[in-house]
N, C-alpha and C positions, 0 to 999 in steps of 0.2 A: 268619863275617863277619870281615873284616879292617878295622880302623879305625886311624887315625893320631891321636895326641894332639895337638890344636892348641894348647891352653893349659889352665891351671887357673884356676878361679874359685871361691873359697871352698872348700867341701867337695866340689866337682865337678871332673871332668875333662871338657873340651869335646872331643869326638872327631868326626872326619869320616870318612865312608865313601868308598869309591872313586868312587861316583856323586855325591859332594859333599853328601850329607845330613849334617846336624849333629845330634848327640845329646849329652846330659849323662849321665854315669855317675858313680857314687860314686867319689870319689878313693881310697877304701879298696880298691876292686877292682883298682887299678893301683898298689899300693904300690911305691915305688922306681922308678917310671917317670918319664920326663922329656918335655918338649915335643918332638915329632917322632918319638917312639917309636911303633912299629907293634905293635898288640895284636890277638890273635886271640880272638874270642868264638865259642864253638861249643856246640852241643847235643850232649851226651855220652849217646847212646842206651843203651849198655850199662850205664853207671853209673846212669842214671835207672831202668832196669829193675831193677837190683840193689837199689837203695834202696827202690823200691816194694814189691818182694818182701819185703825185710827189715821194712818198716813193716807190711805185711799180716800177716806171721808174728807180729810183736809184738802186733798188735791181736787176732789169733786167740787168742793165749795169754792176753791180758788179759781177754777176754770169754768165756772157757770156763767 
């Protein structure tokens, strides 16, 4: 998803999608960004799978 930072309000960045939907996201997620900057938000399938496998391995070791 591509969003554009519209403005900052307190601890939030107000972002707008290409189809004009407005969302608030934590300002911490876009450190060093400015109004008008375009940001990509994506699901990282490979990293998600890797982390789930790592957590599963740790849980298996813990509960053996």
